[in-house]
C-alpha positions, 0 to 999 in steps of 0.5 A: 735246851738240846738241839734235836738230832736228825729225824727228831721233832722239836716238839719232842723236846718241848712240853706240850699242852692240849688246847681244846676247841668247841664247835657246833657239830655238823649234820652228816659229820662226826658227832663231836662238839670239841677237839683237843690239839697239841700245842707248845705254850708260847706265853701265859695265854698263847700257844702254837698248834702242833698237830693237824685238826680233824674237826676244828675249822679255821686253824692249821698246824703252826697257828698261834691261838689265845686260850683261857684256862678253866678251874679244872686246868683245861685250856680252851681256845678263844681266838687265833692270834697269828696264822702260820700261813699253812692250810688244813685239808681233810681227805676221805677215800671213797670206799669203792674207789681205787684206794678203797678205805686205805688212809695209808694209800691217801697219805702215800699219794699226797706225800709225793707232794711233800704233805704229811697227814694223820689218819682219824681211825681204821673205821673212819679213814679220814686223813687230815693234812698239813699243807705248809706255807710255801708248798706247791698249792697249785699242784696239790689242789689240782691233784685233789680236784682231779682225783675227787672227780675220778672217784678216789676221794672227797676232800674238804678245806678245813683252813685255807689261806688266800694263796690257796684260794688263788691257786 
């Protein structure tokens, strides 16, 4: 196996599989009942999640999940095996707030605290952030709460740890 060079992702070197999660759609939320996440297969029925979920709660990037494979070859998550210690936080800018509908502006504000995130779409600028274990949780949480109170954005905790709750 080759070693990735500077700026290259380890995931680019390893074949990824898609692991699907089923859930009950929430009122007032996107009308989806499943989400597929990229993962690295770790064993016959386990995989490490490699991207941030937009819809599925209780899972974060780096978590290891158990899955079953149906007759069509689709991998369905059935349980979390191990936590990465990271969190998933989702941020939606307030359309008439200081950032407008700009997912890029949201990402820029949180990148200053070492976070990376993915935007759902231009039409729905929800940004899902990976908050890795070891991040400055107090500073991140304080910024999220402060700017939400100032009308910049709304945020939800998709998957959090005890350390996040205590921050």
